C-alpha positions as CSV (number, residue, x, y, z in Angstrom):
1,M,-13.6,284.0,4.4
2,V,-14.2,286.1,1.3
3,L,-18.0,285.4,1.5
4,E,-18.0,286.6,5.2
5,F,-15.9,289.7,4.2
6,A,-18.4,290.5,1.5
7,A,-21.4,290.0,3.8
8,M,-20.1,291.6,7.0
9,G,-16.9,293.5,6.4
10,D,-16.9,295.6,3.3
11,P,-19.6,294.5,0.9
12,R,-18.4,296.7,-2.0
13,R,-14.9,295.4,-1.9
14,G,-16.0,291.8,-1.1
15,V,-18.3,291.6,-4.1
16,G,-15.5,293.2,-6.2
17,I,-13.2,290.3,-5.2
18,L,-15.8,287.7,-6.0
19,N,-16.3,289.3,-9.4
20,D,-12.6,289.3,-10.0
21,Y,-12.8,285.5,-9.6
22,R,-16.2,285.0,-11.3
23,A,-14.8,282.7,-14.0
24,S,-13.3,280.4,-11.3
25,L,-16.5,280.4,-9.4
26,E,-18.5,279.6,-12.5
27,L,-16.1,276.7,-13.4
28,L,-16.5,275.4,-9.8
29,R,-20.3,275.7,-10.2
30,I,-20.3,273.8,-13.5
31,G,-18.1,271.0,-12.2
32,L,-20.2,270.6,-9.0
33,T,-23.4,270.5,-11.1
34,E,-22.0,268.0,-13.6
35,D,-21.0,265.7,-10.7
36,G,-24.4,266.1,-9.1
37,L,-22.9,267.3,-5.8
38,P,-25.1,269.2,-3.3
39,Q,-22.6,272.1,-3.0
40,A,-23.5,273.1,-6.5
41,G,-26.6,275.0,-5.1
42,V,-24.5,277.1,-2.8
43,V,-22.1,278.1,-5.5
44,A,-24.9,278.7,-7.9
45,A,-26.5,281.0,-5.3
46,I,-23.3,283.0,-5.0
47,C,-23.0,283.4,-8.7
48,D,-26.6,284.5,-9.0
49,A,-26.0,287.1,-6.3
50,L,-23.2,288.6,-8.3
51,G,-25.7,289.5,-11.1
52,G,-25.8,288.8,-14.7
53,P,-26.4,285.5,-16.4
54,S,-24.2,282.5,-15.5
55,P,-22.4,280.8,-18.4
56,R,-23.7,277.4,-19.3
57,T,-20.5,275.9,-20.7
58,R,-16.8,276.0,-20.0
59,A,-16.3,277.8,-23.4
60,E,-18.7,280.5,-22.2
61,V,-16.6,280.8,-19.0
62,R,-13.5,281.2,-21.0
63,D,-15.1,284.2,-22.7
64,L,-15.5,285.8,-19.3
65,L,-11.7,286.0,-18.9
66,T,-10.3,289.2,-20.1
67,T,-6.8,288.1,-19.1
68,P,-5.5,284.6,-18.4
69,P,-5.4,283.8,-14.6
70,T,-2.0,284.2,-13.0
71,E,-0.6,282.8,-9.7
72,T,-0.5,285.5,-7.0
73,V,0.4,283.5,-3.9
74,G,3.9,282.5,-3.0
75,L,5.7,284.5,-5.7
76,E,7.6,286.7,-3.3
77,P,11.4,286.4,-3.9
78,T,12.1,286.2,-0.1
79,F,11.7,282.8,1.5
80,L,11.7,282.1,5.2
81,P,15.0,280.7,6.5
82,Y,15.2,276.9,6.8
83,P,14.8,276.0,10.5
84,Q,18.0,275.1,12.2
85,L,18.3,272.8,15.3
86,Q,19.8,274.6,18.2
87,G,22.1,273.3,21.0
88,E,22.3,269.6,22.0
89,A,19.4,268.6,19.7
90,R,21.7,268.5,16.8
Protein backbone atom coordinates (compact mmCIF):
# COMPACT_ATOMS: atom_id res chain seq x y z
CA MET A 1 0.00 0.00 0.00
CA VAL A 2 2.87 2.38 0.78
CA LEU A 3 4.43 1.63 -2.61
CA GLU A 4 1.15 2.43 -4.35
CA PHE A 5 0.81 5.62 -2.31
CA ALA A 6 4.37 6.63 -3.26
CA ALA A 7 3.71 5.90 -6.93
CA MET A 8 0.18 7.22 -7.39
CA GLY A 9 -0.92 9.24 -4.37
CA ASP A 10 1.68 11.64 -3.05
CA PRO A 11 5.15 10.67 -4.28
CA ARG A 12 6.99 13.13 -2.02
CA ARG A 13 5.32 11.90 1.16
CA GLY A 14 5.39 8.27 0.02
CA VAL A 15 9.14 8.30 -0.60
CA GLY A 16 9.56 10.05 2.74
CA ILE A 17 7.73 7.19 4.48
CA LEU A 18 9.85 4.61 2.67
CA ASN A 19 13.02 6.48 3.69
CA ASP A 20 11.80 6.57 7.31
CA TYR A 21 11.78 2.76 7.19
CA ARG A 22 14.88 2.40 4.99
CA ALA A 23 16.78 0.38 7.60
CA SER A 24 13.92 -2.13 7.83
CA LEU A 25 13.71 -2.39 4.04
CA GLU A 26 17.46 -2.96 3.85
CA LEU A 27 17.29 -5.71 6.50
CA LEU A 28 14.49 -7.34 4.54
CA ARG A 29 16.56 -7.10 1.35
CA ILE A 30 19.62 -8.64 3.04
CA GLY A 31 17.58 -11.49 4.52
CA LEU A 32 15.82 -12.30 1.26
CA THR A 33 19.13 -12.20 -0.62
CA GLU A 34 20.85 -14.48 1.91
CA ASP A 35 18.00 -16.96 1.62
CA GLY A 36 18.13 -16.83 -2.17
CA LEU A 37 14.47 -15.84 -2.48
CA PRO A 38 13.18 -14.26 -5.70
CA GLN A 39 11.50 -11.39 -3.83
CA ALA A 40 14.98 -10.02 -3.06
CA GLY A 41 15.08 -8.37 -6.49
CA VAL A 42 11.87 -6.46 -5.89
CA VAL A 43 13.03 -5.15 -2.52
CA ALA A 44 16.47 -4.32 -3.95
CA ALA A 45 14.79 -2.30 -6.72
CA ILE A 46 12.81 -0.34 -4.11
CA CYS A 47 15.97 0.37 -2.11
CA ASP A 48 17.81 1.42 -5.29
CA ALA A 49 14.99 3.81 -6.18
CA LEU A 50 15.34 5.53 -2.82
CA GLY A 51 18.84 6.64 -3.76
CA GLY A 52 22.20 6.29 -2.14
CA PRO A 53 24.15 3.09 -1.71
CA SER A 54 22.55 0.14 0.04
CA PRO A 55 24.38 -1.26 3.06
CA ARG A 56 26.01 -4.64 2.51
CA THR A 57 25.82 -5.97 6.08
CA ARG A 58 23.51 -5.85 9.07
CA ALA A 59 26.13 -3.77 10.89
CA GLU A 60 25.98 -1.16 8.13
CA VAL A 61 22.18 -1.16 8.41
CA ARG A 62 22.49 -0.51 12.14
CA ASP A 63 24.55 2.58 11.26
CA LEU A 64 21.57 3.90 9.25
CA LEU A 65 19.47 4.08 12.40
CA THR A 66 19.58 7.47 14.06
CA THR A 67 17.20 6.29 16.77
CA PRO A 68 16.16 2.77 17.72
CA PRO A 69 12.89 1.62 16.14
CA THR A 70 9.80 1.98 18.30
CA GLU A 71 6.38 0.37 18.11
CA THR A 72 3.76 2.80 16.84
CA VAL A 73 0.80 0.51 16.26
CA GLY A 74 -1.62 -0.50 18.97
CA LEU A 75 -0.26 1.73 21.71
CA GLU A 76 -3.37 3.83 22.17
CA PRO A 77 -4.63 3.66 25.76
CA THR A 78 -8.25 3.14 24.66
CA PHE A 79 -9.28 -0.40 23.76
CA LEU A 80 -12.46 -1.49 22.07
CA PRO A 81 -15.02 -2.96 24.47
CA TYR A 82 -15.15 -6.72 24.72
CA PRO A 83 -18.15 -7.95 22.72
CA GLN A 84 -21.11 -8.98 24.84
CA LEU A 85 -23.80 -11.45 23.81
CA GLN A 86 -27.26 -9.95 23.64
CA GLY A 87 -30.65 -11.45 24.43
CA GLU A 88 -31.33 -15.22 24.38
CA ALA A 89 -27.94 -16.07 22.87
CA ARG A 90 -26.41 -15.90 26.37
